[in-house]
Each structure stands twice: as C-alpha cells, then as structure tokens.
N, C-alpha and C positions, 0 to 999 in steps of 0.2 A: 353751224358746224356741219361739215359736209358728211355724207353718207359714208365715204370711205373712212373718214376720222372716227365716226361712230362705231363702224365695224371693227377698226383697229383697237379702239378703247374697249369694246365688248370682248374681243380676242384676248387683250392683256388682262382684263378682269377675270376671265375664266382660267387663263394660264396662272395667274397669282393664286386664285382659289384651289386650283389643282395642286400647286406646289404646297400651299399652306395646308391642304389636307395630307399630303405627303410628308410634310414636316412634322405633323402631329403624330404620324405613325412611326417615324424614325427619329425625330429629334426629342420629342416630349414624353416619350415612354419612361425614361429613368427618373425624372423629376416628377413625372405624373403618378408614378406608383409609391412614391415615398409615403403617403398616407398609410400604406399597409404596415409600416413599422416605426415611422419617426416618432409620432406622439407616444406610442406604447413604450418605447425605450426611454423616454424621458421620465416615466414613472416606475416601469417594472425592469428596466434594463440594469446593468452592473453598477451604474451611478445614479439610479432613479431617486426622485424626491417623492415625499408624501403627497398624495392626491387630495390635497385641500382646495378649497375654493380659491384662495390667494395663489397658491401654486399653479393651479390650472389656468387662471387668468393671466398670470405672469408669463407662462410658457406660450400660451396662445399669442400674447403680445410680441414676444420674441419671434415667434414663427412669422407673424404678419409683417413686422418691420424688417426682419431679415430678407424675407422675399421681396420686399419692396426696394430696400437699399441695394442689396447685393445683385439681385437677379434684374429686377426692372430698371434700375438707375445705372448701376455700374455696367452690366453686360448689354442690356437691350439698348440703352441710350448712348453709351460711350464705346464699349469694347467692340461692339459690332461695327462701328465706323472704321476701326482698323482692319480693313481686309487687304490682303495683299494680292491684287488682281483677282479678286473674287473668293479667294480662299481664306478661311480663318483658321483659328488654332494658335497655340502658343508659339509654335515655329514661325508662323506667319507674323505674329507680333515681334518676335525676335528679328526677323529679317527686315521689317519696317524700322525697328530701332537701329540696326546696324546701317541701313541704307543712308542715313544721314549723319552718321558718326565717321569722321575723317580718320585716316590711317595713323595720323599723329596722336590720336587718342587710343593708344594701344591698351592701356589699362582698363578703360571704360568698355571698350569693345570686347575684351576677354571677359570682363564681369557679365555684361549683356548676354554673351554667347553661352557662358557657363550656366546662367539662370534659365535661359530658355531651353537649353538641352536637358537639364535636370528636370525642369517642369514637364516637358514632353516625355521623358523616360517614366516619369511617376504616373502618366495617364495610362501606361500599359498595366500597371498594377490595379488601377481602378477598373480598367476593362475586364480584368479577371475576376474581381469580386463582384461587381455589379450584377452580371447575369446570375451568379450563384445565390446571392442574398434576395434578389428580386423573385426569382422563380420559387426558391425554397419558402420564402415568406407567404406566397399565394398558395402553395400546395398545402402548407401547414394549416390552412384555413379548413381543411378536410377534418382536422382533429376537433374543430369547434362543432362540426355537424355531427360526427360520430367518431369515437375512439378506435373503431374498427381499422381504420386507415393509418394508425399510428406508425406501424412498422413498414409501411410502403411509401412514406413521405419521400425519403432519400432515393429510392429506386425510381419513382415516378419523376422526381426532379431531374434525374440524370438522363432519363430517356427523353424528357422535353428539351433539355439542353443540347443533346446531340442532334435532335431534329432541327433545332434553331440554327446551328452552325452548318448542317447540311444544305439548308436553302439559301445560304449567303451568295452562292454563285449567281443567283437570279439577278442580283443588283438591287441597290436602294430604291430606285424608281419603282420597279415592280413590287417590291416588298412594301414600300411606303403606300402604294395604290391599294394593296390589301390590308395593311395594318392601319392606314389613316382612319377608315370608317370604324373599326373596333375601338380605336382609342378615342374617337369622337363620342361613341356610345359610353365608353368608360367614363369619360369626363362628365357626361350628362347624368349618369347613374349616381356617381359619387356625390355630385353637387346636389341632386334631388334628395338623397338620403341625408345629407348634412343639412339642407334647408329645413326638412321636416324636424330634425331634432333641435335646430335652433329655434324654431316656432315654439316647441314645447318648453324650452328653457332659454329665453331670450337674454338672460343675465350674462351669457358668454360674450355678447356684443360689447360689453364695456371693456374688453381686452384691446379695442381698437386704440384706446388711450395708452400711449407709451409709458405713462407713469407706472402701469403694473410691470412692465419690464424692468424698470429701475428698481421698484419696490421688491421684486423677486430677489434681486441680488443683495439689497440691503437686509433682507430677512434671512437668506440662506447662506450668505458668505461663500466660504469654499465649496460647499455642496452646490450652490448655484453656478459656480464657475465649472465644477466637474461636469455638470448636465448639459453644458454647451455642446459637448461632443455628440450628445444626442440630438440637440436641437439642429445641429448642422446636417443631420440626415435629411432634413426637409429641403436642403439645397444641392444634394448630390445630383449631378446631372447638368448643372449650371455651366460647368467648363465645356461639357459635350455640346451645348448650345452654339458655342463659339467655334469648336473644332469642326462641327458638321455644316457650318455655314456654306461651304463649298458645294454641298449637295444640293441646296435648294435656294440659297440666296438670303440676303438680309431682310427684305421685305416680308416674304412669308413667315419667316421665323418670328419676327416682331408681331405680325397679326396674329399667329397662333397663340402667343404668350398673352397678349393683353385682352384679346377678344374670347378666349376659351380657356387656356390652362390656369392663368392666375386667378381668375374669380371662381372657378371650380374647385381649385386646391383649397382656397381660403374657406369657402363654404363647407367642404368636408372637414378641414381640421377643426373649425369652429363647431361643427356638429359632433365630432368625437368629444371635444371638451364638454359639450352639453350632455352627452351620454354619461361621462365620468361623473359630472356633478349630479345627474339624476339617478345615479345608481349607488347607493350607499355601500354596498358590498364591494364596490370596484377598488376602494382603497386598500383592501386586504387580500384581494383575489390575485394570486400570483400568475394565474393562466388567463387572466382577463385581456381581451383583445378589443380595443375601442373601436377599431375599424369595423370588425364583423359584428360588433354588438350594435352598430347602426342598422344592420340588415334584419328584417323580419325573420322568424325562424323558418317559415316555408320557402324563403328565398335564398337560403344559406348555400345550398348546393349550386344553383345558377350563379350566385355571386363568386363562389370559389372558381368556378369555371371562367367566368369572365376575368377575375383577377389574375388567374393563371395566364390567359391569352394576354392580358394587358402587361404582365411582367415578362412574358416572352418578348413582346414588343419592346419593353423597357431596356431590354439588353441590347437592342439594335442600336440605340444612340452611342453607347461606348464602342461597340463593335465597329460601327461605321467611322467613329471618331479615331480608332486605332488604325483603320485602313488610311485615313487621311494623313495622320501624323507620319505614317511610314513611308507614304508616297513623298510628302514634303522633305522628309529626312533624306530619303535616297537621292532625290533631285538636287537637294542642297549639298550633297556629298557627305552627309553624316551617317548613313548606313549603306551597306553593300546593295547593289542591284538586286531587286527582287521581281518576280513576274507580277505584273500589274495588269488586270484585266479591266478595260472600260466598259461599263455596262449602259451607257447613255450617250447618244450622239449630240446631246445639247448641253448637258451640265458635266463639266470636266471632273468635278469632285466625286462623281458617282462611280466608284471603282469597287473591285473585288481583289483581295491579295490572298491566294491561297496558302501561303506559308504562315502568315499572321493568323489566319482563321484556324489552321490546325493547332498552333500554339496555344491560342485562347481556348480552344476547346479542351485540350488536355489539362491546362491549368485550372479551368473552371470546374470541371468534373472532380478534379483532385481536391479542390476547396470544399465542395459539397460533402465528399467522403470524409475530409478531415475535420471539418467543423460541425457537421451534422444538423445544426440548427440555425435558424436565421439570427436568434439572439447572439450566438457564438460569433457569428460572422459580423454582426453589428459592432461588436467589441473591436474588431480589426478594420472596420470600414470608416473612411473619412480622412485617415492620416495623409494619403496621397493627394486627394482632391483639395483639402484645405491648403496644403503647401503649394500646389499648383496655382491655386486662386491668389494666394499671396504673391507669387512670382509674376503672375499676370498684372496685378496692381502696380508693382514696380516697373515692369516694363512699359505699362501704359503710361505711367509718368514720363518715361523717356520718349515715347511717342509724342505726347503732349508737347513737351519742349522742343524736341528736335524736328519732327515732322509737322506738327500742326502749328508751331510758333506761338505756343501760349506763354504768357509772362509767368514768372516764377511763382507769385503770390496765388493766383487762382489754381495753378497747377497742384501747388502744395496742399491748398485748402481741400480740394476734391479728393486728392490722393490720401490724405489724413483721414478723411471721413471713411473712405473705404477700408483703409488700414485698420481703423478701430474694430471693424467687424472681423477682418482677416486674421489679424494677430490674435484676437480673443478665440476665434474658432480653431486656429492652427494650434495655439497653445493647449487648449482643452483636449484636442484630439490626440495630443502627443502622449496623454495619460495612457492611451490605448496601446501604446507600443508593446508593452510586455504581455498584452492580452490578445496578440495576433496582429497588431498594427505594423510589427516588423516585417511582415510578408511583403506588403507594397513597397516598403522602404527598400528591402533587399532586391526586389525586382527592379525598381528605379535605379538604385546604385550600379546594379549589373548592366543594365542597358545604357546608362550614362557612360559607363567605362568602355562599353562597346563603341558608343557613338564617338568619343573623343579619341579612342584609339584608332578607329577607322579614318577619321579625319586627318590626325596627325600622320598616320601611315601613308595615306595618299599624298599628303603634302610632301613627306620625305621621298616617296617614290617618284614624284614629279620632278623633285630636285635632281635625284640620281639620274633619271632619264634625260633631264635637261643638260646634264653634264657632257653627255655624249651626243646631244642633238645638234644637227647642222640646219641652219636657216634655208628654207626652201629656195629663196631667191638666189642662194650661193649654189645649192645643190643641183637644181635643173640645169643651168648653163654648163656646169662641169661634167655632168653625166651624160650629156648629149653633144659634147664637143668632139667633132669628128677628127681633130688633130691628136686626141688622146690615144696613146699606144694600147691601152688595156681597157678601153671603155666597154661597158656591158654590150651584150648582143641584143638588138631589138627583135623580139618575136611577135608574131601575129596575135591579135585579140586585145582585150582591155583588162585592166586590173584597177580595182578601187581598194585604197589603203585607208582604213579608218584611223582617225587621229583626233585626240582631244585638244590638240594645239595646232591651230590652222597656219601658224606662222613657221613651225618647225618640221623637218623631214620625220616622217614616222619611223620610229626604230625598226619596225617590221620591214619597211621598204629597204633600209640599209642592209638588214639581215638577208633579205631575199637577194639582193645584188651581190652581197659579199660571198654568199655560199652557192647561189645558183647561177651567178654570172650573167643574168638576163634582166631586161627591162621590157615590158610590153609596149606596142606601139601606141596605145592609148593608155594614159594613166590618169587616175583621179584620186586626189586626197580628200577625203569626206569627213567633214566635222558636223555633228548632229547637235542642234541647240533645241532644248525642249521649252516651248513656250506655255505660259500659264493661261491658256485659252482653249476652248473646245474646237475651235476651227482657226486656221490661219489662212488669210487671203491667198489665193492661187498665185498671184504675182509675187508674194513674199515668201513662198515656201521654199524656193531654191534660189541660192545666189551663186553664181559661177565666175570664178576669177581664172581667166585664161593665162596660164603661165607659158603658153607656146607648146610646140611639139605634140599637139593633138589631145584634146580632151572631149572627144566625142564618143557616147557610150551606146552600145547595143547590149541590153540586158542578157540576152541569151548566150552571148559569148563573153560575159564579163565574169572575172574571178574576184572574190572579195577576199583581201589579205587581212587578217586579223592577228594581233600580237597578244599573247598570253604571258603575263609576267610570273615568272617562277621566283618566289621570294627565298632569299638566302639571309639567315640570321647572322649578324655581325656584331662586333663590338664598337662599331662606329658610333660617334655621339648622335642623339636624336630621340630614341625611346629606349626604355629599359627592356631587357631580354624578354621578360614575360609578356610585355605589350607587343613586342615583335612576334612572338610565337601566336599570340591571340589574332593580330592582323593577318598573319600568313594563313591561319584557319579560315578567317572570314573571307580572304581573298580566293581561296580554293573553293568555297562554298557559295560564292556570289553567282547570281544568276548570269549566265553567259550573254555576250553581246549578240550572238546569233538569234537567240530567242527574243531578247529584249527589243532588238531593232527590227525583228522579223525579216532577217536576211535569209534567202533561199539556202538550205543546208547543203545542197548538193553543188553549191558554186562557192563554197568557203575553203579557204586555205588558212590554217592556223599555224603561227611559227612562234615557238617558245622563246622568251627572253629572260636571261638570268639576271636578276637585279639584287644588289647587296644593299640591305637597309642600313 
C-alpha cells in the first residue's frame, strides 16, 4: 500500500471519527437521555405496573428487544440505506417511494404522499415536546438532592431552553464539536453506574431471554399493553437518527450507535432494574427515581449537572431534525420558502432556519409552563413518534418493492416483523391522547393542512399562470421582429427575469413589455434548480441556452425583474375558500426570492401579477 493511500485512509478515519463524535452530540442526545424517565414511567407513571421481580425482568426484556429490533435492525440496517442523495428523514423516504411510482398509479402516489407529509408534520410536535421533557426531567433531579429547589425547577428549565435555542445559529457542526465530548462522557458515566448495579444484582441479566417479555403480557394482560406507551419512551429519538442523516452521513451514525450508544444504554437500563430489585421500598415509593438511585449520594449534584447538560444536547437531535424536514419540504414544494442558513461548507444538511427555531422555542417554553412536570409531559409523549415510525415502516415497504426490487415474500416478512412492534407501540400511546397526547396530533394535523394547501395552491397557481404563458421560442422572434409596427423599444442595459418554467415566457417579462413598452438590449431568463449536494462542479453550475439577440451580462448594469403574485380568492374549482385564504396568507409571508437567492436588493425590480385561484 502506497504512502499516499495510507495518508488518505488515515485522513478518512479521522474524518469519520470526527463526524461520529459530532453525531453523538447532535443525533444521540435524545435517545441517550431516555434513561432519565423511561423505566421510571413503566412503574410509577400513569399506567405503571407493580415493581415485582417478574415485571422488572419483563420490562427490561422489552427494552432490550425493542432497541435491537426497532433501532438496530429497522433503522440502522435498513432505513438508513434509504437516503435521498445523502438526506434522510421521512420526506426523503417519501421522495424515494414516489420516484419509482409511475404517474398511472395515481392512487398509490396519493397515499404515499399523504403518509409522508403527515409523518413529517408529526415530527414538529415531537420537536416541541422533546426539549421540554428532556431538560425538565434532568432539572427535577435537584429535588432528589434537596427539596429546596422544588419551586425553581420550572424557571431553571425555561432559562436553559432559551439558552439552547439562542445558540442554534452557530450550526450543528460547531454544536456537535462541543456537545459530542459531553455526550461521550454521559454515556461512559451511565454505563459505569449501571454496570456497578448489575454486578451487585446479576439476576437482571436473565431479562436477555425474550421469554420474560412474553411472560409479562401473559401475566398482566391489559395492564401490560398499557405500559407499552412507557416502554416506547426508550425509543424516542429513533426517527431523529434518520432525519439527521444529512448532517453527518450514514457511517458515523451507525458507528456511534453500535459502538457506544446501544451498549451504554442497555447497561444503564439493566442497572436501574437491579436497583429496583435491590430496593424493597421502591415498590411503594411514588417519588422513587431509579436513574438517580444509581448515583452515590455525594455525586447527586454533579450527576444532575451532567444530566442537564446531556438533556440540553438531547434536544438538539429533534431541533436539527425539524430544520432538515423544513428544508426538504420547502425544496420539494410542500412549504413556503424560508430563510435557510447553511452552516457548513462540506455537509449540505447542516443548516439553521431562524423561523423554525423561534416557533420551537415558544412552543417548548409553553409546554413547560403548561405541564409543569416531566411525568405530565410523559403522558403526552410518544403519540407523534410512534405514528411516524409506523408510517416509516409502510414507506420502507414501498421502497423495498419499487426501488430495491425485493420480491414480495421477503419484503412482507420483514415489514410484518417491524409492524408488530410499531402497531403495538402506536396503539398503546394512543391511550395518551386524552392526557395531553392531543397536542402533537393537533400540531401535526395543522402543519399537514398547511403542507397540502401550499402544494395544491402552487399547483393551481402554476396552472393559472400557464393559461396566459407564451412559449419562449414563439415570444423571442415576435418581440424582436423589426417588421412589427408596435414592437417594444430596445433600451441599453441587461435584464434578468426569473422563472420557474424555463420553457415559457415569464409573466413579469410580459407585464414589463405591456406597461413599460421596452425590452433591454440583453435579456436573460433565469431558472434556479437546487441540487441535493454541498458543491456543484464548476462546469455544471450554469447552463446557457442562447435564444439569440444578446445574452451577455454585466452584473453592475443588470436589473433583476421579479414577479410577485397577488392572490385573489374566487369561486373557481380547485380549493375550498378557506384553503384559498390560507394559501394567500402563506404566500404573503413566504420568504422573498431576493433574500432566498441572494440577489443584490438595489438591482431588483418587482412587478405584481394578479392571479385568480
């Protein structure tokens, strides 16, 4: 092997290690801090069961096999393979499913699109609850150390959350660099504490046998089913692993899970089970917290501090996921344009979206104020994520068949195995709807309505504009024909007319000629196509089609002509009146093309175009 090859391999290994550390800080914080509340809610939550030895072993077995089947096999082995040019998330999965479905399969395309959009919309509700419950559960650890902090838990949580959202503009790369080592320490500490407890009570290792999970249901019946909603708390953050793939790539995320996150989580959960079995009073102590019970009394305050830092980081996974989903939705035409700030020159998925950041901040603080405790929030948590995970499995089946070319039998067999867990968890968490689970559902339905309204509105708008659009190959010869009696006057300078359809004459160009009676000596029709990659080769960045009559630009003397559609509500078929009003509001508040495409503001001319929906 040559020296150059060795150097390259060493560089690749360092880069992968760096990305893996960053992934720990950004991607694994959510699922990594689930031990703070997941096992506790199984015994002392609203649907908790008695803390007997059989129940402890049964629930630990459920934790173990759920993490293996759902996260390790479903997400790490299969779902992460379904990347849309490096991007992950349910919208990427939807796009892959649609890419191989022909237009003659209209019903299937509609079903796939509806599932993908609703699953993506539900992630916003998760993005609001996760920071609230994660930070709140850690700060509540202060009450274990001393009751003096009881009245300060909520204010401290709010201050921490505000600080978290204020640093988002620095980007996930920088945040991951800072957060990664902290989460690495976190995993090391919780694994060590769990291992000590397991050594003292090794009986918990019997839970590795899946028999205990089956036995748990046979003995507890309906009560065993209800506790599934709490068991699922150990899996929250699983969907964010896929949504955040564009930030770090598949390999670093897989390495972080199998080498660090999974073994450390299992050690801690089993350690908590050992503490419950070794503490006779635990069965009746309503305030008992098995996570903090692992910690020696002298280390409680440092552990609360570390837990708080870890839960701040935990919130990063869903916040970054919300940014990724928003970017994909906007580029796919399901949401209005928003300001997207790229924070990395190498990873296209590392972005910051100020609008989403502000919305999540307000919603998260509101949830903390409204629910007050992590137990109350746990009663509302999981509804959105379980539904999204169920939809992900169904879309994965479509990708297996349409994109990967799997035969029906193996695709059904694997999908059926995943659905056993997904349907069980989803059904159990639906019991939480009346206890606060309605909140993420309302958020999801609202955003879904916005998505389908914007998509439909843009489609109708395109059709209305197309009705009056003239093909460019007809327009150019006519407007420059010297034999025309009333042809426009050619004036010095250059003009760029932006258009979403490179075949048609932009309406703003027609309006300029109609009312100003002029056409510039140099004219360009500019269509911008966003590629799903961090860099485009220089030779592929610009494609110029010369339509004649001068297409050479001098930027300093160029004017950019943009059209702004003014929506008029009508009774024409297409959308209900209330959806037309919603679309008009979204259109008025969409981020303008000037900022989105970074056009020099002092060289822009905007012309309004009245369009009847």
